[in-house]
PyMOL Python script that loads the backbone (N, CA, C, O; Angstrom):
from pymol import cmd

cmd.read_pdbstr("""\
ATOM      1  N   MET A   1       0.873  -1.167   0.014  1.00  0.00           N
ATOM      2  CA  MET A   1       0.001   0.037   0.013  1.00  0.00           C
ATOM      3  C   MET A   1       0.873   1.248  -0.042  1.00  0.00           C
ATOM      4  O   MET A   1       1.935   1.229   0.580  1.00  0.00           O
ATOM      5  N   PRO A   2       0.527   2.285  -0.722  1.00  0.00           N
ATOM      6  CA  PRO A   2       1.349   3.492  -0.770  1.00  0.00           C
ATOM      7  C   PRO A   2       1.525   4.087   0.642  1.00  0.00           C
ATOM      8  O   PRO A   2       0.725   3.849   1.547  1.00  0.00           O
ATOM      9  N   GLY A   3       2.605   4.868   0.785  1.00  0.00           N
ATOM     10  CA  GLY A   3       2.942   5.452   2.054  1.00  0.00           C
ATOM     11  C   GLY A   3       1.923   6.464   2.591  1.00  0.00           C
ATOM     12  O   GLY A   3       1.747   6.589   3.803  1.00  0.00           O
ATOM     13  N   THR A   4       1.266   7.170   1.700  1.00  0.00           N
ATOM     14  CA  THR A   4       0.230   8.119   2.087  1.00  0.00           C
ATOM     15  C   THR A   4      -1.171   7.539   1.917  1.00  0.00           C
ATOM     16  O   THR A   4      -1.538   7.022   0.862  1.00  0.00           O
ATOM     17  N   THR A   5      -1.950   7.652   3.021  1.00  0.00           N
ATOM     18  CA  THR A   5      -3.342   7.174   2.945  1.00  0.00           C
ATOM     19  C   THR A   5      -4.304   8.211   3.298  1.00  0.00           C
ATOM     20  O   THR A   5      -3.939   9.201   3.933  1.00  0.00           O
ATOM     21  N   SER A   6      -5.490   8.047   2.931  1.00  0.00           N
ATOM     22  CA  SER A   6      -6.571   8.967   3.264  1.00  0.00           C
ATOM     23  C   SER A   6      -7.763   8.173   3.865  1.00  0.00           C
ATOM     24  O   SER A   6      -7.910   6.972   3.636  1.00  0.00           O
ATOM     25  N   VAL A   7      -8.569   8.866   4.608  1.00  0.00           N
ATOM     26  CA  VAL A   7      -9.704   8.228   5.177  1.00  0.00           C
ATOM     27  C   VAL A   7     -10.902   8.457   4.266  1.00  0.00           C
ATOM     28  O   VAL A   7     -11.131   9.565   3.782  1.00  0.00           O
ATOM     29  N   LEU A   8     -11.677   7.366   4.035  1.00  0.00           N
ATOM     30  CA  LEU A   8     -12.893   7.441   3.274  1.00  0.00           C
ATOM     31  C   LEU A   8     -14.003   6.884   4.022  1.00  0.00           C
ATOM     32  O   LEU A   8     -13.889   5.759   4.507  1.00  0.00           O
ATOM     33  N   THR A   9     -15.097   7.580   4.167  1.00  0.00           N
ATOM     34  CA  THR A   9     -16.291   7.110   4.847  1.00  0.00           C
ATOM     35  C   THR A   9     -17.336   6.781   3.804  1.00  0.00           C
ATOM     36  O   THR A   9     -17.593   7.573   2.898  1.00  0.00           O
ATOM     37  N   LEU A  10     -17.926   5.632   3.933  1.00  0.00           N
ATOM     38  CA  LEU A  10     -18.984   5.155   2.966  1.00  0.00           C
ATOM     39  C   LEU A  10     -20.021   4.462   3.671  1.00  0.00           C
ATOM     40  O   LEU A  10     -19.833   4.049   4.816  1.00  0.00           O
ATOM     41  N   ARG A  11     -21.211   4.294   2.998  1.00  0.00           N
ATOM     42  CA  ARG A  11     -22.325   3.592   3.596  1.00  0.00           C
ATOM     43  C   ARG A  11     -22.434   2.233   2.861  1.00  0.00           C
ATOM     44  O   ARG A  11     -22.298   2.169   1.640  1.00  0.00           O
ATOM     45  N   LEU A  12     -22.671   1.195   3.598  1.00  0.00           N
ATOM     46  CA  LEU A  12     -22.924  -0.174   3.057  1.00  0.00           C
ATOM     47  C   LEU A  12     -24.244  -0.646   3.600  1.00  0.00           C
ATOM     48  O   LEU A  12     -24.597  -0.312   4.731  1.00  0.00           O
ATOM     49  N   ASP A  13     -24.973  -1.400   2.842  1.00  0.00           N
ATOM     50  CA  ASP A  13     -26.152  -2.056   3.454  1.00  0.00           C
ATOM     51  C   ASP A  13     -25.668  -3.116   4.417  1.00  0.00           C
ATOM     52  O   ASP A  13     -24.545  -3.611   4.320  1.00  0.00           O
ATOM     53  N   SER A  14     -26.507  -3.439   5.308  1.00  0.00           N
ATOM     54  CA  SER A  14     -26.102  -4.380   6.430  1.00  0.00           C
ATOM     55  C   SER A  14     -25.589  -5.758   5.933  1.00  0.00           C
ATOM     56  O   SER A  14     -24.652  -6.323   6.498  1.00  0.00           O
ATOM     57  N   LYS A  15     -26.193  -6.249   4.923  1.00  0.00           N
ATOM     58  CA  LYS A  15     -25.818  -7.508   4.329  1.00  0.00           C
ATOM     59  C   LYS A  15     -24.395  -7.497   3.840  1.00  0.00           C
ATOM     60  O   LYS A  15     -23.599  -8.380   4.160  1.00  0.00           O
ATOM     61  N   LEU A  16     -24.080  -6.460   3.040  1.00  0.00           N
ATOM     62  CA  LEU A  16     -22.746  -6.359   2.501  1.00  0.00           C
ATOM     63  C   LEU A  16     -21.724  -6.138   3.593  1.00  0.00           C
ATOM     64  O   LEU A  16     -20.630  -6.700   3.549  1.00  0.00           O
ATOM     65  N   LYS A  17     -22.076  -5.318   4.580  1.00  0.00           N
ATOM     66  CA  LYS A  17     -21.163  -5.096   5.769  1.00  0.00           C
ATOM     67  C   LYS A  17     -20.889  -6.403   6.448  1.00  0.00           C
ATOM     68  O   LYS A  17     -19.747  -6.669   6.823  1.00  0.00           O
ATOM     69  N   ASN A  18     -21.919  -7.252   6.624  1.00  0.00           N
ATOM     70  CA  ASN A  18     -21.726  -8.538   7.303  1.00  0.00           C
ATOM     71  C   ASN A  18     -20.836  -9.421   6.523  1.00  0.00           C
ATOM     72  O   ASN A  18     -20.008 -10.145   7.076  1.00  0.00           O
ATOM     73  N   GLN A  19     -21.005  -9.368   5.206  1.00  0.00           N
ATOM     74  CA  GLN A  19     -20.150 -10.183   4.273  1.00  0.00           C
ATOM     75  C   GLN A  19     -18.736  -9.696   4.356  1.00  0.00           C
ATOM     76  O   GLN A  19     -17.804 -10.500   4.383  1.00  0.00           O
ATOM     77  N   LEU A  20     -18.552  -8.404   4.397  1.00  0.00           N
ATOM     78  CA  LEU A  20     -17.193  -7.824   4.483  1.00  0.00           C
ATOM     79  C   LEU A  20     -16.541  -8.236   5.816  1.00  0.00           C
ATOM     80  O   LEU A  20     -15.352  -8.550   5.870  1.00  0.00           O
ATOM     81  N   ASP A  21     -17.354  -8.224   6.889  1.00  0.00           N
ATOM     82  CA  ASP A  21     -16.832  -8.612   8.174  1.00  0.00           C
ATOM     83  C   ASP A  21     -16.429 -10.116   8.231  1.00  0.00           C
ATOM     84  O   ASP A  21     -15.405 -10.476   8.811  1.00  0.00           O
ATOM     85  N   GLN A  22     -17.259 -10.962   7.619  1.00  0.00           N
ATOM     86  CA  GLN A  22     -16.946 -12.394   7.547  1.00  0.00           C
ATOM     87  C   GLN A  22     -15.684 -12.635   6.773  1.00  0.00           C
ATOM     88  O   GLN A  22     -14.821 -13.393   7.216  1.00  0.00           O
ATOM     89  N   LEU A  23     -15.552 -12.002   5.616  1.00  0.00           N
ATOM     90  CA  LEU A  23     -14.352 -12.131   4.803  1.00  0.00           C
ATOM     91  C   LEU A  23     -13.130 -11.642   5.558  1.00  0.00           C
ATOM     92  O   LEU A  23     -12.072 -12.269   5.507  1.00  0.00           O
ATOM     93  N   SER A  24     -13.266 -10.569   6.232  1.00  0.00           N
ATOM     94  CA  SER A  24     -12.149  -9.995   7.018  1.00  0.00           C
ATOM     95  C   SER A  24     -11.693 -11.006   8.111  1.00  0.00           C
ATOM     96  O   SER A  24     -10.504 -11.212   8.353  1.00  0.00           O
ATOM     97  N   LYS A  25     -12.673 -11.592   8.725  1.00  0.00           N
ATOM     98  CA  LYS A  25     -12.399 -12.566   9.819  1.00  0.00           C
ATOM     99  C   LYS A  25     -11.677 -13.814   9.249  1.00  0.00           C
ATOM    100  O   LYS A  25     -10.659 -14.254   9.785  1.00  0.00           O
ATOM    101  N   VAL A  26     -12.216 -14.352   8.182  1.00  0.00           N
ATOM    102  CA  VAL A  26     -11.701 -15.571   7.598  1.00  0.00           C
ATOM    103  C   VAL A  26     -10.283 -15.369   7.078  1.00  0.00           C
ATOM    104  O   VAL A  26      -9.445 -16.264   7.184  1.00  0.00           O
ATOM    105  N   THR A  27     -10.013 -14.174   6.508  1.00  0.00           N
ATOM    106  CA  THR A  27      -8.714 -13.939   5.902  1.00  0.00           C
ATOM    107  C   THR A  27      -7.747 -13.331   6.903  1.00  0.00           C
ATOM    108  O   THR A  27      -6.576 -13.104   6.595  1.00  0.00           O
ATOM    109  N   GLN A  28      -8.249 -13.070   8.106  1.00  0.00           N
ATOM    110  CA  GLN A  28      -7.428 -12.472   9.200  1.00  0.00           C
ATOM    111  C   GLN A  28      -6.839 -11.174   8.729  1.00  0.00           C
ATOM    112  O   GLN A  28      -5.662 -10.902   8.966  1.00  0.00           O
ATOM    113  N   ARG A  29      -7.660 -10.340   8.046  1.00  0.00           N
ATOM    114  CA  ARG A  29      -7.255  -9.009   7.606  1.00  0.00           C
ATOM    115  C   ARG A  29      -8.267  -8.036   8.175  1.00  0.00           C
ATOM    116  O   ARG A  29      -9.397  -8.392   8.507  1.00  0.00           O
ATOM    117  N   SER A  30      -7.820  -6.799   8.276  1.00  0.00           N
ATOM    118  CA  SER A  30      -8.784  -5.815   8.773  1.00  0.00           C
ATOM    119  C   SER A  30      -9.896  -5.517   7.757  1.00  0.00           C
ATOM    120  O   SER A  30      -9.708  -5.703   6.555  1.00  0.00           O
ATOM    121  N   ARG A  31     -11.035  -5.061   8.238  1.00  0.00           N
ATOM    122  CA  ARG A  31     -12.057  -4.669   7.380  1.00  0.00           C
ATOM    123  C   ARG A  31     -11.625  -3.634   6.374  1.00  0.00           C
ATOM    124  O   ARG A  31     -12.014  -3.675   5.207  1.00  0.00           O
ATOM    125  N   SER A  32     -10.818  -2.709   6.840  1.00  0.00           N
ATOM    126  CA  SER A  32     -10.259  -1.611   6.035  1.00  0.00           C
ATOM    127  C   SER A  32      -9.390  -2.185   4.896  1.00  0.00           C
ATOM    128  O   SER A  32      -9.486  -1.765   3.743  1.00  0.00           O
ATOM    129  N   PHE A  33      -8.531  -3.168   5.268  1.00  0.00           N
ATOM    130  CA  PHE A  33      -7.673  -3.799   4.189  1.00  0.00           C
ATOM    131  C   PHE A  33      -8.515  -4.437   3.145  1.00  0.00           C
ATOM    132  O   PHE A  33      -8.285  -4.224   1.955  1.00  0.00           O
ATOM    133  N   VAL A  34      -9.525  -5.245   3.556  1.00  0.00           N
ATOM    134  CA  VAL A  34     -10.310  -5.976   2.648  1.00  0.00           C
ATOM    135  C   VAL A  34     -11.132  -5.005   1.686  1.00  0.00           C
ATOM    136  O   VAL A  34     -11.222  -5.237   0.480  1.00  0.00           O
ATOM    137  N   ALA A  35     -11.678  -3.989   2.249  1.00  0.00           N
ATOM    138  CA  ALA A  35     -12.437  -3.005   1.504  1.00  0.00           C
ATOM    139  C   ALA A  35     -11.477  -2.231   0.536  1.00  0.00           C
ATOM    140  O   ALA A  35     -11.804  -1.988  -0.625  1.00  0.00           O
ATOM    141  N   ALA A  36     -10.343  -1.879   1.047  1.00  0.00           N
ATOM    142  CA  ALA A  36      -9.374  -1.151   0.149  1.00  0.00           C
ATOM    143  C   ALA A  36      -8.950  -2.061  -0.980  1.00  0.00           C
ATOM    144  O   ALA A  36      -8.873  -1.584  -2.112  1.00  0.00           O
ATOM    145  N   GLU A  37      -8.676  -3.293  -0.770  1.00  0.00           N
ATOM    146  CA  GLU A  37      -8.267  -4.225  -1.818  1.00  0.00           C
ATOM    147  C   GLU A  37      -9.378  -4.437  -2.863  1.00  0.00           C
ATOM    148  O   GLU A  37      -9.091  -4.526  -4.056  1.00  0.00           O
ATOM    149  N   ALA A  38     -10.715  -4.523  -2.394  1.00  0.00           N
ATOM    150  CA  ALA A  38     -11.828  -4.653  -3.306  1.00  0.00           C
ATOM    151  C   ALA A  38     -11.932  -3.422  -4.152  1.00  0.00           C
ATOM    152  O   ALA A  38     -12.168  -3.544  -5.354  1.00  0.00           O
ATOM    153  N   ILE A  39     -11.767  -2.218  -3.594  1.00  0.00           N
ATOM    154  CA  ILE A  39     -11.863  -1.020  -4.378  1.00  0.00           C
ATOM    155  C   ILE A  39     -10.673  -0.870  -5.323  1.00  0.00           C
ATOM    156  O   ILE A  39     -10.842  -0.353  -6.427  1.00  0.00           O
ATOM    157  N   ARG A  40      -9.506  -1.293  -4.938  1.00  0.00           N
ATOM    158  CA  ARG A  40      -8.341  -1.283  -5.793  1.00  0.00           C
ATOM    159  C   ARG A  40      -8.566  -2.192  -7.024  1.00  0.00           C
ATOM    160  O   ARG A  40      -8.256  -1.809  -8.153  1.00  0.00           O
ATOM    161  N   GLU A  41      -9.100  -3.377  -6.786  1.00  0.00           N
ATOM    162  CA  GLU A  41      -9.377  -4.261  -7.941  1.00  0.00           C
ATOM    163  C   GLU A  41     -10.468  -3.746  -8.828  1.00  0.00           C
ATOM    164  O   GLU A  41     -10.390  -3.876 -10.050  1.00  0.00           O
ATOM    165  N   TYR A  42     -11.461  -3.175  -8.254  1.00  0.00           N
ATOM    166  CA  TYR A  42     -12.583  -2.612  -8.999  1.00  0.00           C
ATOM    167  C   TYR A  42     -12.068  -1.450  -9.949  1.00  0.00           C
ATOM    168  O   TYR A  42     -12.389  -1.395 -11.136  1.00  0.00           O
ATOM    169  N   VAL A  43     -11.282  -0.569  -9.354  1.00  0.00           N
ATOM    170  CA  VAL A  43     -10.794   0.521 -10.125  1.00  0.00           C
ATOM    171  C   VAL A  43      -9.809   0.056 -11.185  1.00  0.00           C
ATOM    172  O   VAL A  43      -9.836   0.576 -12.301  1.00  0.00           O
ATOM    173  N   SER A  44      -8.957  -0.883 -10.888  1.00  0.00           N
ATOM    174  CA  SER A  44      -8.021  -1.407 -11.872  1.00  0.00           C
ATOM    175  C   SER A  44      -8.758  -2.078 -13.053  1.00  0.00           C
ATOM    176  O   SER A  44      -8.384  -1.877 -14.208  1.00  0.00           O
ATOM    177  N   LEU A  45      -9.773  -2.850 -12.769  1.00  0.00           N
ATOM    178  CA  LEU A  45     -10.484  -3.520 -13.822  1.00  0.00           C
ATOM    179  C   LEU A  45     -11.233  -2.528 -14.694  1.00  0.00           C
ATOM    180  O   LEU A  45     -11.222  -2.652 -15.919  1.00  0.00           O
ATOM    181  N   ASN A  46     -11.891  -1.533 -14.076  1.00  0.00           N
ATOM    182  CA  ASN A  46     -12.624  -0.539 -14.862  1.00  0.00           C
ATOM    183  C   ASN A  46     -11.645   0.329 -15.662  1.00  0.00           C
ATOM    184  O   ASN A  46     -11.963   0.688 -16.796  1.00  0.00           O
ATOM    185  N   GLN A  47     -10.513   0.669 -15.144  1.00  0.00           N
ATOM    186  CA  GLN A  47      -9.535   1.456 -15.948  1.00  0.00           C
ATOM    187  C   GLN A  47      -9.079   0.668 -17.125  1.00  0.00           C
ATOM    188  O   GLN A  47      -8.896   1.233 -18.203  1.00  0.00           O
ATOM    189  N   TRP A  48      -8.884  -0.633 -16.970  1.00  0.00           N
ATOM    190  CA  TRP A  48      -8.470  -1.498 -18.084  1.00  0.00           C
ATOM    191  C   TRP A  48      -9.542  -1.559 -19.133  1.00  0.00           C
ATOM    192  O   TRP A  48      -9.253  -1.432 -20.323  1.00  0.00           O
ATOM    193  N   GLN A  49     -10.824  -1.757 -18.703  1.00  0.00           N
ATOM    194  CA  GLN A  49     -11.891  -1.816 -19.639  1.00  0.00           C
ATOM    195  C   GLN A  49     -12.019  -0.516 -20.402  1.00  0.00           C
ATOM    196  O   GLN A  49     -12.172  -0.541 -21.623  1.00  0.00           O
ATOM    197  N   ILE A  50     -11.964   0.597 -19.740  1.00  0.00           N
ATOM    198  CA  ILE A  50     -12.111   1.892 -20.328  1.00  0.00           C
ATOM    199  C   ILE A  50     -11.017   2.090 -21.346  1.00  0.00           C
ATOM    200  O   ILE A  50     -11.267   2.597 -22.439  1.00  0.00           O
ATOM    201  N   GLY A  51      -9.807   1.697 -21.002  1.00  0.00           N
ATOM    202  CA  GLY A  51      -8.626   1.859 -21.892  1.00  0.00           C
ATOM    203  C   GLY A  51      -8.882   1.008 -23.206  1.00  0.00           C
ATOM    204  O   GLY A  51      -8.650   1.462 -24.326  1.00  0.00           O
ATOM    205  N   GLU A  52      -9.357  -0.203 -22.984  1.00  0.00           N
ATOM    206  CA  GLU A  52      -9.605  -1.073 -24.162  1.00  0.00           C
ATOM    207  C   GLU A  52     -10.705  -0.525 -25.054  1.00  0.00           C
ATOM    208  O   GLU A  52     -10.605  -0.566 -26.280  1.00  0.00           O
ATOM    209  N   ILE A  53     -11.773  -0.005 -24.418  1.00  0.00           N
ATOM    210  CA  ILE A  53     -12.866   0.634 -25.190  1.00  0.00           C
ATOM    211  C   ILE A  53     -12.358   1.816 -25.983  1.00  0.00           C
ATOM    212  O   ILE A  53     -12.677   1.968 -27.162  1.00  0.00           O
ATOM    213  N   LYS A  54     -11.539   2.684 -25.310  1.00  0.00           N
ATOM    214  CA  LYS A  54     -11.024   3.832 -26.040  1.00  0.00           C
ATOM    215  C   LYS A  54     -10.154   3.443 -27.185  1.00  0.00           C
ATOM    216  O   LYS A  54     -10.198   4.062 -28.248  1.00  0.00           O
ATOM    217  N   GLN A  55      -9.335   2.389 -26.977  1.00  0.00           N
ATOM    218  CA  GLN A  55      -8.500   1.911 -28.036  1.00  0.00           C
ATOM    219  C   GLN A  55      -9.273   1.374 -29.237  1.00  0.00           C
ATOM    220  O   GLN A  55      -8.908   1.619 -30.386  1.00  0.00           O
ATOM    221  N   ALA A  56     -10.327   0.651 -28.956  1.00  0.00           N
ATOM    222  CA  ALA A  56     -11.220   0.052 -29.962  1.00  0.00           C
ATOM    223  C   ALA A  56     -11.904   1.199 -30.749  1.00  0.00           C
ATOM    224  O   ALA A  56     -11.997   1.146 -31.976  1.00  0.00           O
ATOM    225  N   ILE A  57     -12.374   2.221 -30.031  1.00  0.00           N
ATOM    226  CA  ILE A  57     -13.009   3.364 -30.713  1.00  0.00           C
ATOM    227  C   ILE A  57     -12.065   4.074 -31.583  1.00  0.00           C
ATOM    228  O   ILE A  57     -12.457   4.501 -32.669  1.00  0.00           O
ATOM    229  N   ALA A  58     -10.788   4.245 -31.176  1.00  0.00           N
ATOM    230  CA  ALA A  58      -9.755   4.856 -32.040  1.00  0.00           C
ATOM    231  C   ALA A  58      -9.512   4.048 -33.286  1.00  0.00           C
ATOM    232  O   ALA A  58      -9.403   4.578 -34.391  1.00  0.00           O
ATOM    233  N   GLU A  59      -9.427   2.696 -33.072  1.00  0.00           N
ATOM    234  CA  GLU A  59      -9.180   1.794 -34.262  1.00  0.00           C
ATOM    235  C   GLU A  59     -10.333   1.898 -35.212  1.00  0.00           C
ATOM    236  O   GLU A  59     -10.129   1.994 -36.422  1.00  0.00           O
ATOM    237  N   ALA A  60     -11.550   1.881 -34.696  1.00  0.00           N
ATOM    238  CA  ALA A  60     -12.727   2.040 -35.537  1.00  0.00           C
ATOM    239  C   ALA A  60     -12.763   3.339 -36.317  1.00  0.00           C
ATOM    240  O   ALA A  60     -13.117   3.389 -37.495  1.00  0.00           O
ATOM    241  N   ALA A  61     -12.367   4.416 -35.583  1.00  0.00           N
ATOM    242  CA  ALA A  61     -12.301   5.787 -36.228  1.00  0.00           C
ATOM    243  C   ALA A  61     -11.287   5.788 -37.419  1.00  0.00           C
ATOM    244  O   ALA A  61     -11.450   6.504 -38.407  1.00  0.00           O
ATOM    245  N   ARG A  62     -10.242   4.947 -37.262  1.00  0.00           N
ATOM    246  CA  ARG A  62      -9.229   4.917 -38.326  1.00  0.00           C
ATOM    247  C   ARG A  62      -9.637   3.875 -39.434  1.00  0.00           C
ATOM    248  O   ARG A  62      -8.942   3.685 -40.432  1.00  0.00           O
ATOM    249  N   GLY A  63     -10.761   3.248 -39.194  1.00  0.00           N
ATOM    250  CA  GLY A  63     -11.253   2.263 -40.200  1.00  0.00           C
ATOM    251  C   GLY A  63     -10.556   0.953 -40.115  1.00  0.00           C
ATOM    252  O   GLY A  63     -10.520   0.213 -41.099  1.00  0.00           O
ATOM    253  N   GLU A  64      -9.997   0.629 -38.976  1.00  0.00           N
ATOM    254  CA  GLU A  64      -9.309  -0.635 -38.815  1.00  0.00           C
ATOM    255  C   GLU A  64     -10.352  -1.711 -38.336  1.00  0.00           C
ATOM    256  O   GLU A  64     -10.607  -1.887 -37.144  1.00  0.00           O
ATOM    257  N   PHE A  65     -10.908  -2.383 -39.315  1.00  0.00           N
ATOM    258  CA  PHE A  65     -11.921  -3.410 -39.026  1.00  0.00           C
ATOM    259  C   PHE A  65     -11.396  -4.745 -39.540  1.00  0.00           C
ATOM    260  O   PHE A  65     -10.543  -4.806 -40.426  1.00  0.00           O
ATOM    261  N   ALA A  66     -11.929  -5.801 -38.961  1.00  0.00           N
ATOM    262  CA  ALA A  66     -11.674  -7.127 -39.530  1.00  0.00           C
ATOM    263  C   ALA A  66     -12.393  -7.326 -40.827  1.00  0.00           C
ATOM    264  O   ALA A  66     -13.519  -6.858 -40.995  1.00  0.00           O
ATOM    265  N   SER A  67     -11.754  -8.026 -41.766  1.00  0.00           N
ATOM    266  CA  SER A  67     -12.425  -8.304 -43.027  1.00  0.00           C
ATOM    267  C   SER A  67     -13.481  -9.317 -42.811  1.00  0.00           C
ATOM    268  O   SER A  67     -13.443 -10.051 -41.824  1.00  0.00           O
ATOM    269  N   PRO A  68     -14.445  -9.387 -43.716  1.00  0.00           N
ATOM    270  CA  PRO A  68     -15.510 -10.458 -43.645  1.00  0.00           C
ATOM    271  C   PRO A  68     -14.883 -11.821 -43.563  1.00  0.00           C
ATOM    272  O   PRO A  68     -15.413 -12.679 -42.856  1.00  0.00           O
ATOM    273  N   LYS A  69     -13.845 -12.060 -44.206  1.00  0.00           N
ATOM    274  CA  LYS A  69     -13.111 -13.386 -44.228  1.00  0.00           C
ATOM    275  C   LYS A  69     -12.581 -13.651 -42.782  1.00  0.00           C
ATOM    276  O   LYS A  69     -12.722 -14.759 -42.264  1.00  0.00           O
ATOM    277  N   GLU A  70     -11.993 -12.655 -42.166  1.00  0.00           N
ATOM    278  CA  GLU A  70     -11.429 -12.860 -40.845  1.00  0.00           C
ATOM    279  C   GLU A  70     -12.573 -13.089 -39.831  1.00  0.00           C
ATOM    280  O   GLU A  70     -12.413 -13.902 -38.921  1.00  0.00           O
ATOM    281  N   VAL A  71     -13.672 -12.424 -39.960  1.00  0.00           N
ATOM    282  CA  VAL A  71     -14.803 -12.528 -39.049  1.00  0.00           C
ATOM    283  C   VAL A  71     -15.341 -13.946 -39.193  1.00  0.00           C
ATOM    284  O   VAL A  71     -15.607 -14.613 -38.193  1.00  0.00           O
ATOM    285  N   ALA A  72     -15.506 -14.417 -40.441  1.00  0.00           N
ATOM    286  CA  ALA A  72     -16.050 -15.776 -40.706  1.00  0.00           C
ATOM    287  C   ALA A  72     -15.080 -16.813 -40.105  1.00  0.00           C
ATOM    288  O   ALA A  72     -15.532 -17.773 -39.481  1.00  0.00           O
ATOM    289  N   ARG A  73     -13.801 -16.645 -40.275  1.00  0.00           N
ATOM    290  CA  ARG A  73     -12.847 -17.628 -39.734  1.00  0.00           C
ATOM    291  C   ARG A  73     -12.910 -17.665 -38.213  1.00  0.00           C
ATOM    292  O   ARG A  73     -12.831 -18.746 -37.629  1.00  0.00           O
ATOM    293  N   THR A  74     -13.049 -16.519 -37.557  1.00  0.00           N
ATOM    294  CA  THR A  74     -13.126 -16.489 -36.114  1.00  0.00           C
ATOM    295  C   THR A  74     -14.401 -17.125 -35.636  1.00  0.00           C
ATOM    296  O   THR A  74     -14.376 -17.894 -34.675  1.00  0.00           O
ATOM    297  N   MET A  75     -15.542 -16.826 -36.286  1.00  0.00           N
ATOM    298  CA  MET A  75     -16.821 -17.353 -35.898  1.00  0.00           C
ATOM    299  C   MET A  75     -16.821 -18.893 -36.095  1.00  0.00           C
ATOM    300  O   MET A  75     -17.339 -19.626 -35.252  1.00  0.00           O
ATOM    301  N   ASN A  76     -16.249 -19.361 -37.190  1.00  0.00           N
ATOM    302  CA  ASN A  76     -16.153 -20.811 -37.425  1.00  0.00           C
ATOM    303  C   ASN A  76     -15.371 -21.480 -36.272  1.00  0.00           C
ATOM    304  O   ASN A  76     -15.769 -22.515 -35.738  1.00  0.00           O
ATOM    305  N   LYS A  77     -14.253 -20.843 -35.920  1.00  0.00           N
ATOM    306  CA  LYS A  77     -13.374 -21.377 -34.903  1.00  0.00           C
ATOM    307  C   LYS A  77     -14.145 -21.505 -33.554  1.00  0.00           C
ATOM    308  O   LYS A  77     -14.036 -22.533 -32.886  1.00  0.00           O
ATOM    309  N   TRP A  78     -14.887 -20.513 -33.172  1.00  0.00           N
ATOM    310  CA  TRP A  78     -15.644 -20.507 -31.882  1.00  0.00           C
ATOM    311  C   TRP A  78     -16.867 -21.342 -31.926  1.00  0.00           C
ATOM    312  O   TRP A  78     -17.206 -21.948 -30.909  1.00  0.00           O
ATOM    313  N   THR A  79     -17.568 -21.426 -33.034  1.00  0.00           N
ATOM    314  CA  THR A  79     -18.775 -22.206 -33.098  1.00  0.00           C
ATOM    315  C   THR A  79     -18.417 -23.680 -33.148  1.00  0.00           C
ATOM    316  O   THR A  79     -19.164 -24.512 -32.634  1.00  0.00           O
ATOM    317  N   ARG A  80     -17.307 -24.015 -33.746  1.00  0.00           N
ATOM    318  CA  ARG A  80     -16.862 -25.441 -33.717  1.00  0.00           C
ATOM    319  C   ARG A  80     -16.540 -25.857 -32.293  1.00  0.00           C
ATOM    320  O   ARG A  80     -16.880 -26.966 -31.883  1.00  0.00           O
ATOM    321  N   ARG A  81     -15.900 -25.000 -31.544  1.00  0.00           N
ATOM    322  CA  ARG A  81     -15.538 -25.373 -30.132  1.00  0.00           C
ATOM    323  C   ARG A  81     -16.791 -25.480 -29.282  1.00  0.00           C
ATOM    324  O   ARG A  81     -16.794 -26.255 -28.325  1.00  0.00           O
ATOM    325  N   ALA A  82     -17.813 -24.775 -29.567  1.00  0.00           N
ATOM    326  CA  ALA A  82     -19.063 -24.773 -28.750  1.00  0.00           C
ATOM    327  C   ALA A  82     -19.885 -26.040 -28.983  1.00  0.00           C
ATOM    328  O   ALA A  82     -20.731 -26.386 -28.158  1.00  0.00           O
ATOM    329  N   ARG A  83     -19.651 -26.728 -30.085  1.00  0.00           N
ATOM    330  CA  ARG A  83     -20.407 -27.926 -30.400  1.00  0.00           C
ATOM    331  C   ARG A  83     -20.069 -29.129 -29.569  1.00  0.00           C
ATOM    332  O   ARG A  83     -20.654 -30.195 -29.758  1.00  0.00           O
TER     333      ARG A  83
END
""", "prot")
cmd.dss("prot")
cmd.show_as("cartoon", "prot")
cmd.util.cbc("prot")
cmd.orient("prot")
């Protein structure tokens, strides 16, 4: 965890708070640690998704699309696996 920390107050419904408390107890970590780790993972995942979406939009704006042949090849590959 970075050297500088800040306090954040938030509201949780009682069910989620109980789940957080149980997880904290089982993992022998503080509630604060578990909550911070969950927020860290959430932020990281969403930053990655947003980055990928922005990259895809930029590619589309440049006209970088798969050819119909490439799309068909990929669809055939995945539909064969699903059978």
